[in-house]
C-alpha beads as a LAMMPS data file, in Angstrom:
LAMMPS data file: protein, C-alpha beads

188 atoms
187 bonds

1 atom types
1 bond types

-500.0 500.0 xlo xhi
-500.0 500.0 ylo yhi
-500.0 500.0 zlo zhi

Masses

1 110.0

Atoms # bond

1 1 1 412.371 -438.866 -344.469
2 1 1 411.654 -437.448 -347.892
3 1 1 412.186 -433.666 -347.777
4 1 1 409.625 -432.941 -350.508
5 1 1 406.965 -434.980 -348.701
6 1 1 407.761 -433.204 -345.415
7 1 1 407.455 -429.745 -347.005
8 1 1 404.061 -430.655 -348.467
9 1 1 402.978 -432.065 -345.110
10 1 1 403.996 -428.846 -343.327
11 1 1 401.776 -426.834 -345.668
12 1 1 398.820 -429.072 -344.929
13 1 1 399.333 -428.899 -341.162
14 1 1 399.923 -425.153 -341.374
15 1 1 396.584 -424.765 -343.136
16 1 1 394.880 -426.731 -340.362
17 1 1 396.625 -424.765 -337.594
18 1 1 395.724 -421.534 -339.361
19 1 1 392.076 -422.518 -339.524
20 1 1 392.182 -423.478 -335.855
21 1 1 393.875 -420.221 -334.748
22 1 1 391.543 -418.265 -337.007
23 1 1 388.532 -419.794 -335.271
24 1 1 389.941 -419.058 -331.830
25 1 1 390.435 -415.437 -332.778
26 1 1 386.992 -415.112 -334.353
27 1 1 385.266 -416.898 -331.516
28 1 1 386.844 -414.462 -329.048
29 1 1 385.201 -411.631 -331.002
30 1 1 381.875 -413.271 -331.817
31 1 1 381.003 -416.875 -330.967
32 1 1 378.527 -416.971 -333.853
33 1 1 381.223 -416.477 -336.522
34 1 1 382.413 -419.652 -338.204
35 1 1 383.689 -418.603 -341.623
36 1 1 387.220 -419.251 -342.876
37 1 1 388.872 -417.564 -345.834
38 1 1 392.359 -419.024 -345.739
39 1 1 391.269 -421.756 -348.077
40 1 1 391.628 -419.272 -350.948
41 1 1 395.274 -418.648 -350.064
42 1 1 396.739 -422.086 -349.482
43 1 1 394.260 -424.531 -350.945
44 1 1 394.793 -423.545 -354.532
45 1 1 393.515 -425.790 -357.244
46 1 1 393.107 -425.529 -360.977
47 1 1 390.177 -427.919 -361.120
48 1 1 386.832 -426.738 -362.379
49 1 1 385.147 -427.927 -359.203
50 1 1 387.336 -425.913 -356.808
51 1 1 384.608 -423.367 -355.955
52 1 1 382.110 -426.103 -355.188
53 1 1 384.653 -428.055 -353.158
54 1 1 385.570 -424.896 -351.232
55 1 1 381.923 -424.295 -350.395
56 1 1 381.540 -427.928 -349.309
57 1 1 384.642 -427.624 -347.133
58 1 1 383.414 -424.414 -345.500
59 1 1 380.134 -426.165 -344.755
60 1 1 382.092 -429.036 -343.246
61 1 1 383.979 -426.536 -341.085
62 1 1 380.720 -425.073 -339.852
63 1 1 379.521 -428.591 -339.100
64 1 1 382.534 -429.346 -336.928
65 1 1 385.291 -430.633 -339.179
66 1 1 387.802 -429.767 -336.462
67 1 1 386.557 -432.861 -334.669
68 1 1 386.976 -435.157 -337.670
69 1 1 389.399 -438.024 -337.433
70 1 1 392.756 -436.596 -338.594
71 1 1 393.216 -439.173 -341.309
72 1 1 389.723 -438.525 -342.699
73 1 1 390.388 -434.776 -342.730
74 1 1 393.745 -435.273 -344.385
75 1 1 392.338 -437.503 -347.117
76 1 1 389.509 -435.032 -347.740
77 1 1 391.964 -432.159 -348.126
78 1 1 394.318 -434.153 -350.355
79 1 1 391.499 -435.398 -352.557
80 1 1 389.763 -432.057 -352.994
81 1 1 392.277 -429.231 -352.705
82 1 1 395.807 -430.305 -353.418
83 1 1 395.212 -431.656 -356.890
84 1 1 398.908 -431.443 -357.740
85 1 1 399.819 -433.871 -354.919
86 1 1 399.078 -437.523 -354.488
87 1 1 399.026 -439.276 -351.130
88 1 1 402.570 -440.456 -351.872
89 1 1 403.679 -436.800 -352.141
90 1 1 402.852 -436.062 -348.495
91 1 1 404.497 -437.305 -345.298
92 1 1 401.268 -438.659 -343.792
93 1 1 402.946 -439.729 -340.532
94 1 1 404.192 -436.161 -340.016
95 1 1 400.715 -434.734 -340.557
96 1 1 399.113 -437.118 -338.102
97 1 1 401.781 -436.745 -335.385
98 1 1 401.933 -432.965 -335.526
99 1 1 398.237 -432.332 -336.076
100 1 1 397.073 -434.445 -333.137
101 1 1 399.196 -432.423 -330.723
102 1 1 398.029 -428.891 -331.521
103 1 1 396.082 -428.473 -328.297
104 1 1 398.676 -430.305 -326.194
105 1 1 401.212 -427.498 -326.686
106 1 1 399.076 -424.425 -327.458
107 1 1 399.127 -422.883 -323.962
108 1 1 402.801 -423.693 -323.434
109 1 1 403.971 -421.938 -326.606
110 1 1 401.688 -418.953 -326.030
111 1 1 403.248 -418.452 -322.591
112 1 1 406.757 -418.664 -324.056
113 1 1 405.952 -416.257 -326.897
114 1 1 404.446 -413.744 -324.483
115 1 1 407.631 -413.954 -322.427
116 1 1 409.771 -412.892 -325.397
117 1 1 407.502 -410.630 -327.460
118 1 1 408.376 -407.062 -326.527
119 1 1 405.717 -404.738 -327.880
120 1 1 402.664 -407.001 -328.141
121 1 1 401.551 -410.456 -327.107
122 1 1 400.452 -413.599 -328.888
123 1 1 396.784 -412.596 -329.056
124 1 1 397.709 -409.457 -330.998
125 1 1 399.784 -411.304 -333.590
126 1 1 398.586 -412.090 -337.068
127 1 1 396.864 -415.465 -337.238
128 1 1 399.474 -416.812 -339.668
129 1 1 402.280 -415.855 -337.266
130 1 1 400.425 -417.658 -334.477
131 1 1 400.028 -420.712 -336.685
132 1 1 403.701 -420.800 -337.616
133 1 1 404.765 -420.578 -333.974
134 1 1 402.468 -423.424 -333.007
135 1 1 403.565 -425.537 -335.975
136 1 1 407.216 -424.984 -335.099
137 1 1 406.731 -425.778 -331.436
138 1 1 404.638 -428.909 -331.937
139 1 1 407.019 -430.247 -334.579
140 1 1 410.031 -429.544 -332.389
141 1 1 408.443 -431.247 -329.362
142 1 1 406.937 -434.244 -331.127
143 1 1 409.478 -434.972 -333.865
144 1 1 412.616 -433.347 -332.480
145 1 1 413.334 -431.791 -335.870
146 1 1 416.743 -430.104 -335.829
147 1 1 416.324 -426.437 -334.983
148 1 1 418.215 -425.208 -338.064
149 1 1 415.971 -427.189 -340.401
150 1 1 412.704 -426.073 -338.907
151 1 1 413.784 -422.450 -338.389
152 1 1 414.774 -422.193 -342.033
153 1 1 411.583 -423.793 -343.303
154 1 1 409.234 -421.711 -341.141
155 1 1 411.003 -418.463 -341.962
156 1 1 410.544 -419.370 -345.642
157 1 1 406.832 -420.026 -345.016
158 1 1 406.609 -416.673 -343.209
159 1 1 408.164 -414.945 -346.213
160 1 1 405.566 -416.568 -348.439
161 1 1 402.396 -416.179 -346.357
162 1 1 403.028 -413.353 -343.854
163 1 1 403.781 -409.664 -343.879
164 1 1 407.328 -408.357 -344.346
165 1 1 408.120 -408.174 -340.594
166 1 1 406.974 -411.672 -339.687
167 1 1 410.128 -413.599 -340.681
168 1 1 412.252 -411.453 -338.331
169 1 1 409.693 -411.713 -335.527
170 1 1 409.371 -415.465 -335.872
171 1 1 413.114 -416.017 -336.195
172 1 1 413.934 -413.846 -333.179
173 1 1 411.368 -415.312 -330.815
174 1 1 412.084 -418.882 -331.891
175 1 1 415.816 -418.392 -331.323
176 1 1 415.094 -417.107 -327.794
177 1 1 412.865 -420.063 -327.005
178 1 1 415.467 -422.498 -328.340
179 1 1 418.200 -420.779 -326.304
180 1 1 415.990 -421.048 -323.211
181 1 1 415.487 -424.759 -323.916
182 1 1 419.230 -425.258 -324.367
183 1 1 419.940 -423.481 -321.068
184 1 1 417.447 -425.725 -319.248
185 1 1 418.923 -428.832 -320.866
186 1 1 422.443 -427.748 -319.831
187 1 1 421.365 -427.326 -316.175
188 1 1 419.943 -430.847 -316.117

Bonds

1 1 1 2
2 1 2 3
3 1 3 4
4 1 4 5
5 1 5 6
6 1 6 7
7 1 7 8
8 1 8 9
9 1 9 10
10 1 10 11
11 1 11 12
12 1 12 13
13 1 13 14
14 1 14 15
15 1 15 16
16 1 16 17
17 1 17 18
18 1 18 19
19 1 19 20
20 1 20 21
21 1 21 22
22 1 22 23
23 1 23 24
24 1 24 25
25 1 25 26
26 1 26 27
27 1 27 28
28 1 28 29
29 1 29 30
30 1 30 31
31 1 31 32
32 1 32 33
33 1 33 34
34 1 34 35
35 1 35 36
36 1 36 37
37 1 37 38
38 1 38 39
39 1 39 40
40 1 40 41
41 1 41 42
42 1 42 43
43 1 43 44
44 1 44 45
45 1 45 46
46 1 46 47
47 1 47 48
48 1 48 49
49 1 49 50
50 1 50 51
51 1 51 52
52 1 52 53
53 1 53 54
54 1 54 55
55 1 55 56
56 1 56 57
57 1 57 58
58 1 58 59
59 1 59 60
60 1 60 61
61 1 61 62
62 1 62 63
63 1 63 64
64 1 64 65
65 1 65 66
66 1 66 67
67 1 67 68
68 1 68 69
69 1 69 70
70 1 70 71
71 1 71 72
72 1 72 73
73 1 73 74
74 1 74 75
75 1 75 76
76 1 76 77
77 1 77 78
78 1 78 79
79 1 79 80
80 1 80 81
81 1 81 82
82 1 82 83
83 1 83 84
84 1 84 85
85 1 85 86
86 1 86 87
87 1 87 88
88 1 88 89
89 1 89 90
90 1 90 91
91 1 91 92
92 1 92 93
93 1 93 94
94 1 94 95
95 1 95 96
96 1 96 97
97 1 97 98
98 1 98 99
99 1 99 100
100 1 100 101
101 1 101 102
102 1 102 103
103 1 103 104
104 1 104 105
105 1 105 106
106 1 106 107
107 1 107 108
108 1 108 109
109 1 109 110
110 1 110 111
111 1 111 112
112 1 112 113
113 1 113 114
114 1 114 115
115 1 115 116
116 1 116 117
117 1 117 118
118 1 118 119
119 1 119 120
120 1 120 121
121 1 121 122
122 1 122 123
123 1 123 124
124 1 124 125
125 1 125 126
126 1 126 127
127 1 127 128
128 1 128 129
129 1 129 130
130 1 130 131
131 1 131 132
132 1 132 133
133 1 133 134
134 1 134 135
135 1 135 136
136 1 136 137
137 1 137 138
138 1 138 139
139 1 139 140
140 1 140 141
141 1 141 142
142 1 142 143
143 1 143 144
144 1 144 145
145 1 145 146
146 1 146 147
147 1 147 148
148 1 148 149
149 1 149 150
150 1 150 151
151 1 151 152
152 1 152 153
153 1 153 154
154 1 154 155
155 1 155 156
156 1 156 157
157 1 157 158
158 1 158 159
159 1 159 160
160 1 160 161
161 1 161 162
162 1 162 163
163 1 163 164
164 1 164 165
165 1 165 166
166 1 166 167
167 1 167 168
168 1 168 169
169 1 169 170
170 1 170 171
171 1 171 172
172 1 172 173
173 1 173 174
174 1 174 175
175 1 175 176
176 1 176 177
177 1 177 178
178 1 178 179
179 1 179 180
180 1 180 181
181 1 181 182
182 1 182 183
183 1 183 184
184 1 184 185
185 1 185 186
186 1 186 187
187 1 187 188
């Protein structure tokens, strides 16, 4: 595994999970809303065509890009938004393995988070916090990434993309979930 490729892949999957969580939240409020703004935060490009590509991407979202084949979506994103990365700069296998399992683990991680969150539940969390939790959980389940590695990386992403309290929230809840998993594994 190339660490640089994995970090780039995490950012791509995080952007997808964010968009997905964002839609869930918006659709709970108003099923007619299908507009995403995160593209301005993570899909940064210096190309002259970025605005046009962003508009095309938002149209694709409205037209159901969440149902695109994962590899097609990934290639679209790499070709149009991450102009500083080439396909070789991204761990494609990671993206495909983690991305495909978003819905497989969504309910399970929400239940676990709600069990450990003390003053609010998952639905009240910031969308980026939700996305980081899901990314962490899916990666841990599907790739068995060592807990120290993934905790460190996601706390760093929280510091970059979330509010000042998110890294502590994410770190605390993830440690509790890991401890719970270790206790279950010890019983078996």
